[in-house]
C-alpha positions in Angstrom: 22.9 22.6 12.0 21.3 19.4 13.2 22.8 15.9 12.8 21.1 12.5 13.6 22.1 8.9 13.0 19.4 6.6 11.7 19.5 2.9 11.0 17.7 1.9 7.8 15.2 -0.8 8.5 13.6 -1.1 5.0 14.5 -4.6 3.6 15.4 -3.1 0.3 17.2 -0.1 1.8 16.8 3.3 0.1 16.4 1.9 -3.5 15.0 3.9 -6.4 11.3 4.4 -5.4 11.8 5.3 -1.8 14.9 7.3 -2.6 12.8 9.3 -5.2 10.1 9.9 -2.6 12.8 10.9 0.0 14.4 13.4 -2.5 10.9 14.8 -3.4 10.3 15.4 0.3 13.8 16.9 0.8 13.2 19.3 -2.0 10.2 20.8 -0.2 12.6 22.3 2.4 14.7 25.4 2.1 17.6 24.1 4.3 20.5 22.2 3.0 20.2 18.4 3.6 23.1 15.9 3.5 23.0 12.2 4.1 26.2 10.3 4.9 27.0 6.5 4.9 30.5 5.6 6.1 32.8 8.0 4.2 30.3 8.8 1.4 28.1 11.9 1.5 25.4 13.0 -0.8 23.1 16.0 -1.3 19.8 14.5 -0.2 18.0 16.7 -2.8 19.7 14.8 -5.7 18.4 11.3 -6.6 21.6 10.4 -8.5 23.9 11.4 -5.7 21.7 9.7 -3.1 21.6 6.4 -5.1 25.3 6.6 -5.7 26.1 6.0 -2.0 24.1 2.7 -2.0 22.0 2.7 1.2 21.0 -0.8 2.3 19.0 -2.4 5.1 20.8 -2.1 8.5 23.1 0.7 7.2 23.6 3.5 9.7 23.3 6.9 8.0 23.8 10.4 9.3 21.3 12.9 8.3 22.3 16.6 8.5 20.0 19.6 8.0 21.2 23.2 8.0 19.1 26.2 7.4 15.9 28.0 8.4 13.6 25.0 8.4 16.2 22.4 9.6 14.2 21.2 12.6 11.0 20.5 10.6 13.1 18.9 7.8 14.9 16.6 10.2 11.7 15.5 11.9 9.8 14.8 8.6 12.7 13.1 6.8 13.5 11.0 9.9 9.8 10.0 10.1 9.9 9.1 6.4 12.9 6.9 6.7 11.6 5.1 9.8 8.2 4.5 8.2 9.7 2.6 5.2 8.7 -1.0 5.5 8.6 -2.4 1.9 
């Protein structure tokens, strides 16, 4: 299992469109992926669960990957989040 804290820089946070793109990318991996903000956690492969935790600009989230491709998933999902600049 790998865990990493990431600060959201996108001015609109992880709203519908980037959240959908994030979930689409997350679903390309075999490993389990969880994203946590404060005391709320979500399966990162579910758009509804991801949107429910309400991730905004400057929020610090914890991304966790666990499974056979966890390192690649962590790297690509982290790169995706850091590249958001809407």
